[in-house]
C-alpha positions, -999 to 999 in steps of 0.1 A, spaced: 5 213 47 -13 183 32 -48 174 43 -59 142 60 -78 118 37 -96 85 43 -105 60 16 -123 27 18 -104 -3 4 -126 -32 -7 -119 -65 10 -105 -81 -22 -78 -54 -24 -71 -51 14 -43 -77 15 -24 -59 -14 -28 -25 3 -18 -40 37 14 -53 22 22 -19 8 14 -2 41 36 -27 60 65 -20 35 62 17 42 62 10 80 93 -12 76 111 14 55 104 41 80 116 19 109 148 13 90 152 50 83 147 58 120 175 34 129 198 51 104 192 85 119 203 76 155 228 102 166 211 131 147 185 145 171 164 165 147 164 137 121 154 112 147 124 134 157 113 136 121 118 99 115 100 89 147 70 111 137 69 94 102 71 60 118 44 68 143 21 81 115 25 48 95 18 30 128 -14 50 132 -24 41 97 -19 4 104 -39 7 136 -69 20 116 -64 -3 86 -56 -34 107 -23 -53 110 -38 -88 102 -24 -105 71 -44 -128 50 -77 -127 31 -102 -102 45 -139 -104 44 -146 -68 51 -134 -35 36 -107 -15 54 -100 22 59 -68 37 46 -64 70 65 -36 94 67 -21 125 51 -24 129 13 13 122 10 12 90 31 -19 76 15 -5 84 -19 28 66 -11 9 35 0 -13 35 -31 17 40 -54 34 10 -38 3 -11 -40 -1 -3 -77 35 -13 -83 30 -45 -65 -2 -53 -85 17 -46 -117 45 -70 -106 20 -96 -96 5 -96 -131 39 -100 -146 46 -129 -122 13 -145 -132 21 -142 -169 54 -159 -163 37 -187 -142 11 -192 -170 38 -197 -196 56 -222 -174 23 -241 -169 19 -231 -132 -11 -208 -136 -44 -207 -155 -60 -181 -176 -83 -175 -147 -52 -167 -125 -42 -142 -152 -76 -126 -153 -76 -123 -115 -42 -106 -114 -53 -83 -143 -85 -74 -124 -65 -66 -92 -42 -43 -113 -72 -27 -130 -88 -20 -96 -57 -6 -81 -51 16 -111 -86 29 -108 -82 36 -71 -48 52 -76 -61 73 -106 -91 85 -86 -69 95 -57 -44 113 -79 -72 132 -96 -85 144 -63 -53 148 -43 -23 152 -67 3 170 -47 
């Protein structure tokens, strides 16, 4: 059984982590819908959806820029899943910023910001993995 972990997400990264957490919630809701008619699978899928809902209740459901840090709290597996997705999203955002820069729609500062978000998420993910690799 995995342990429960809580990590503090700085305000500047909270929006990125929230989007990953919402994507996990949506995927679990879809999975639950696909399991209708299979009683045991429905129970498992409902429990997974409820856990991601609890994580959102702690983290906060509000989209947009945050001014305060947020707590990402759940099982090692669930927190790891959210961090992996947030890291992937930060990587994709840097690629998008590079493309926008080459098209004249972004500045070097925009690239630096996207790079910093990726660096911060990689550091957070790496620290989590070092402490909680399953």
